[in-house]
C-alpha positions in Angstrom: -46.2 17.5 -5.1 -48.5 14.9 -6.6 -48.1 16.5 -10.0 -44.3 16.2 -9.8 -44.5 12.6 -8.7 -46.9 11.8 -11.6 -44.6 13.5 -14.2 -41.6 11.6 -12.8 -43.5 8.3 -12.9 -44.6 8.8 -16.6 -41.2 9.9 -17.6 -39.6 6.7 -16.1 -42.4 4.7 -17.7 -41.7 6.3 -21.1 -38.0 5.7 -20.8 -38.6 2.0 -19.8 -41.0 1.5 -22.7 -38.6 3.1 -25.1 -35.9 0.7 -24.0 -38.3 -2.2 -24.3 -39.0 -1.6 -28.0 -35.2 -1.6 -28.6 -34.6 1.3 -30.9 -30.9 0.4 -31.0 -32.0 -2.7 -33.0 -33.5 -0.5 -35.7 -30.1 -0.2 -37.2 -30.8 -3.6 -38.7 -33.7 -2.0 -40.7 -31.2 0.2 -42.5 -30.8 -2.8 -44.8 -34.0 -1.6 -46.5 -31.9 1.2 -48.0 -29.3 -1.2 -49.4 -31.0 -1.6 -52.8 -31.2 2.2 -53.1 -27.5 2.7 -52.2 -26.2 -0.1 -54.5 -28.4 0.8 -57.5 -27.1 4.4 -57.6 -30.7 5.6 -58.2 -30.8 8.6 -55.9 -34.2 10.3 -56.3 -37.0 11.4 -54.0 -39.5 8.7 -55.0 -37.2 5.8 -54.4 -35.9 7.3 -51.2 -39.4 7.8 -49.8 -40.4 4.2 -50.7 -37.3 3.0 -48.8 -38.0 5.3 -45.9 -41.6 4.0 -45.5 -40.3 0.5 -45.7 -37.8 1.3 -43.0 -40.5 2.7 -40.7 -42.7 -0.3 -41.3 -39.9 -2.7 -40.2 -39.1 -0.5 -37.2 -42.7 -1.0 -36.0 -43.0 -4.7 -36.7 -39.5 -5.5 -35.3 -40.4 -3.7 -32.0 -43.7 -5.6 -31.9 -41.8 -8.9 -32.2 -39.3 -7.8 -29.5 -42.1 -7.1 -27.1 -43.7 -10.4 -27.9 -40.4 -12.3 -27.4 -39.7 -10.6 -24.1 -43.2 -11.5 -22.9 -42.6 -15.2 -23.6 -39.0 -15.2 -22.2 -39.7 -13.4 -18.9 -38.7 -16.4 -16.7 -35.4 -17.0 -18.6 -34.5 -13.4 -18.9 -34.8 -13.0 -15.1 -32.0 -15.5 -14.8 -29.7 -13.8 -17.4 -27.1 -11.5 -15.9 -27.9 -8.8 -18.5 -31.4 -9.5 -19.8 -32.8 -9.5 -16.3 -32.6 -5.7 -16.4 -34.9 -5.5 -19.5 -38.0 -3.4 -18.7 -40.5 -6.4 -19.0 -38.3 -8.9 -17.1 -37.5 -6.3 -14.3 -41.2 -5.3 -14.0 -40.6 -1.7 -15.1 -43.5 -2.0 -17.6 -46.5 -4.3 -17.2 -47.3 -7.3 -19.3 -50.6 -5.7 -20.3 -48.9 -2.6 -21.7 -46.4 -4.7 -23.5 -49.1 -6.9 -25.1 -51.2 -3.9 -26.2 -48.2 -2.0 -27.6 -47.0 -5.1 -29.5 -50.5 -5.4 -31.1 -50.7 -1.7 -32.0 -47.2 -1.6 -33.4 -47.9 -4.7 -35.5 -51.1 -3.1 -37.0 -49.4 0.2 -37.8 -46.6 -1.7 -39.6 -49.1 -3.8 -41.6 -51.0 -0.6 -42.6 -47.8 1.1 -43.8 -46.8 -2.0 -45.7 -50.2 -2.1 -47.4 -49.7 1.5 -48.6 -46.3 0.6 -50.1 -47.5 -2.5 -52.1 -49.1 -5.9 -51.7 -45.7 -7.5 -52.2 -44.2 -5.6 -49.4 -47.1 -6.5 -47.2 -46.5 -10.2 -48.0 -42.8 -9.8 -46.9 -43.8 -8.2 -43.6 -46.3 -11.0 -43.0 -43.7 -13.6 -43.8 -41.3 -11.9 -41.4 -43.9 -12.0 -38.7 -44.6 -15.7 -39.3 -40.9 -16.7 -39.2 -40.2 -14.6 -36.1 -43.2 -15.9 -34.1 -42.4 -19.4 -35.1 -38.8 -18.7 -33.9 -40.0 -17.3 -30.6 -42.4 -20.2 -30.0 -40.5 -23.2 -31.2 -37.7 -22.8 -33.8 -35.2 -21.2 -31.5 -34.9 -24.6 -29.8 -34.2 -26.4 -33.1 -30.5 -26.5 -34.1 -29.5 -25.0 -37.5 -33.1 -23.9 -38.0 -32.6 -21.3 -35.3 -29.6 -19.8 -37.2 -31.6 -19.7 -40.5 -34.4 -17.9 -38.7 -32.1 -15.2 -37.3 -30.5 -14.8 -40.8 -33.9 -14.6 -42.5 -34.7 -11.3 -40.7 -31.7 -9.6 -42.4 -32.4 -11.2 -45.8 -36.1 -10.2 -45.8 -35.2 -6.6 -45.0 -32.9 -6.4 -48.0 -35.5 -8.1 -50.3 -38.2 -5.7 -48.9 -36.0 -2.8 -50.0 -35.9 -4.2 -53.6 -39.7 -4.8 -53.6 -40.5 -1.3 -52.2 -38.4 0.5 -54.8 -38.9 -1.9 -57.7 -35.3 -1.7 -58.6 -33.2 -4.1 -60.6 -32.6 -7.5 -58.9 -29.2 -9.0 -58.7 -29.0 -12.6 -57.4 -25.4 -12.0 -56.2 -26.6 -9.1 -54.0 -29.3 -11.3 -52.3 -26.8 -14.2 -51.9 -24.3 -11.9 -50.3 -26.8 -10.5 -47.8 -28.0 -14.1 -47.0 -24.6 -15.5 -46.4 -23.5 -12.4 -44.4 -26.7 -12.8 -42.3 -25.9 -16.5 -41.6 -22.4 -15.5 -40.6 -23.7 -13.0 -38.1 -26.1 -15.5 -36.7 -23.4 -18.1 -36.3 -21.2 -15.5 -34.5 -24.1 -14.7 -32.2 -24.5 -18.3 -31.2 -20.7 -18.7 -30.8 -20.6 -15.8 -28.4 -23.5 -17.2 -26.4 -21.8 -20.7 -26.3 -18.5 -19.2 -25.1 -20.4 -17.4 -22.3 -22.1 -20.6 -21.3 -18.9 -22.6 -21.2 -17.2 -19.9 -19.0 -20.1 -19.2 -16.6 -22.2 -22.4 -16.8 -25.2 -20.1 -17.0 -27.5 -21.6 -19.7 -29.2 -18.6 -21.4 -30.6 -20.7 -24.2 -31.4 -24.5 -24.3 -30.3 -24.6 -27.9 -26.7 -24.1 -26.8 -26.5 -27.7 -25.7 -26.9 -28.7 -29.3 -23.8 -26.8 -30.6 -20.0 -27.2 -30.1 -17.4 -24.6 -30.7 -15.6 -26.6 -33.4 -18.9 -27.0 -35.3 -19.6 -23.3 -35.2 -16.0 -22.5 -36.3 -16.5 -24.7 -39.3 -19.8 -22.9 -40.1 -18.0 -19.6 -39.7 -15.2 -20.5 -42.1 -17.6 -21.6 -44.8 -19.8 -18.6 -44.5 -17.1 -15.9 -44.4 -15.5 -17.4 -47.5 -18.9 -17.6 -49.3 -19.8 -14.1 -48.3 -16.6 -12.6 -49.7 -16.8 -14.6 -53.0 -20.4 -13.7 -53.6 -19.7 -10.0 -52.9 -16.8 -10.2 -55.3 -19.0 -11.6 -58.0 -21.6 -8.9 -57.4 -18.9 -6.2 -57.4 -17.5 -7.4 -60.8 -20.3 -5.5 -62.4 -23.0 -5.9 -65.2 -21.0 -8.6 -67.0 -21.9 -11.0 -64.2 -25.4 -9.6 -63.5 -24.0 -7.8 -60.5 -23.4 -4.1 -59.6 -24.1 -1.3 -62.0 -20.4 -0.6 -62.3 -17.4 -2.9 -62.0 -15.7 -0.1 -60.1 -17.3 -1.5 -57.1 -14.4 -3.9 -57.0 -12.5 -1.1 -55.2 -14.6 -1.7 -52.1 -13.4 -5.3 -51.7 -10.5 -4.5 -49.4 -12.9 -2.9 -46.9 -15.3 -5.8 -47.0 -12.4 -8.2 -46.3 -11.1 -6.0 -43.5 -14.6 -5.9 -42.0 -14.9 -9.7 -42.0 -11.4 -10.1 -40.5 -12.2 -7.6 -37.8 -15.4 -9.3 -36.9 -13.7 -12.6 -36.6 -10.9 -11.0 -34.5 -13.6 -9.7 -32.1 -15.3 -13.1 -31.9 -12.1 -15.2 -31.4 -12.3 -16.9 -28.0 -8.7 -16.2 -26.9 -8.6 -12.6 -28.1 -12.0 -11.9 -26.5 -10.5 -13.0 -23.2 -7.6 -10.6 -23.6 -10.1 -7.8 -24.5 -12.0 -8.5 -21.3 -8.8 -8.5 -19.3 -8.1 -5.0 -20.6 -11.5 -3.8 -19.6 -13.2 -4.1 -23.0 -16.1 -6.5 -22.9 -17.3 -6.5 -26.6 -18.9 -9.7 -27.9 -20.7 -10.7 -31.1 -23.8 -11.7 -29.2 -25.4 -8.4 -30.2 -24.1 -7.4 -33.7 -25.7 -4.0 -33.6 -23.5 -3.1 -30.5 -20.3 -4.0 -32.4 -20.9 -1.1 -34.8 -21.5 1.3 -31.8 -18.6 0.2 -29.6 -15.8 -1.0 -31.8 -13.9 1.9 -33.4 -12.2 -0.3 -36.0 -15.5 -1.7 -37.3 -16.9 1.9 -37.5 -13.9 3.1 -39.5 -14.0 0.1 -41.9 -17.8 0.6 -42.5 -17.2 4.4 -43.0 -14.5 3.9 -45.5 -16.5 1.2 -47.3 -19.5 3.5 -47.4 -17.5 6.5 -48.7 -16.0 4.3 -51.5 -19.4 3.1 -52.5 -20.7 6.7 -52.6 -17.7 7.8 -54.7 -18.3 5.0 -57.2 -22.0 5.9 -57.2 -21.4 9.6 -57.9 -18.9 8.9 -60.6 -21.1 6.3 -62.3 -24.2 8.4 -62.0 
């Protein structure tokens, strides 16, 4: 009987720990493969380099998530959703979370060192920015948005560094602007929730207004599409390896439109009324729960692969 209870306890602990390291967030780390996909350089060496980089970011991002949850226990307990997180709900101890965060961080740094010194530097820069965000910068308007976006951008740059592939400034600019767009959408969703429920989940929300975030959104979505178009124009503009990448533009535009559709305040209320509560507070969940976004991403990916195969 004791053996069964012990096995059940450790199984629940394992599940809670697995939830605490947020594996669903690892989807962001797929950006490490972006340079491989867009360069059309499909070989084993480059793939392995990207894969090791992906694993390194999975470990370090989970270490940061544990660190952040440890610092935000009191606020998470007041949040209607975050209070169910394993650390906030007490399903895993603070000591376990601290030790796991340290071990995951060391594993990530070791993998990064094996890839290259430059990759290790990017991981350390990512850690520095994220810790600064957790401790202070998430309470500073505008800087908090740039900190969120930096995580996406550093992943893309890390992929370039790991594989040593050709660098395109338009590629980096597109990722950076798209990351800022996603960060603004995240804050907008949080602000709308605050205005509706009067539950303040972040102090920084008092520093923003909906009209301001809408202006940011308009600027960033336009910049993202223009920079992607310049990259897709091909080698003549120091962009993609083939100008045939221009055929992917409609899918990018549809994706941006769909994301704005989901984040629109009035439409989001209609979706909730119909039993569909999907917000842009967690971008990774949009890809999982929204069929239209999944379809657009799938069609975009297929078009990129077709161009890559033909070009290669």
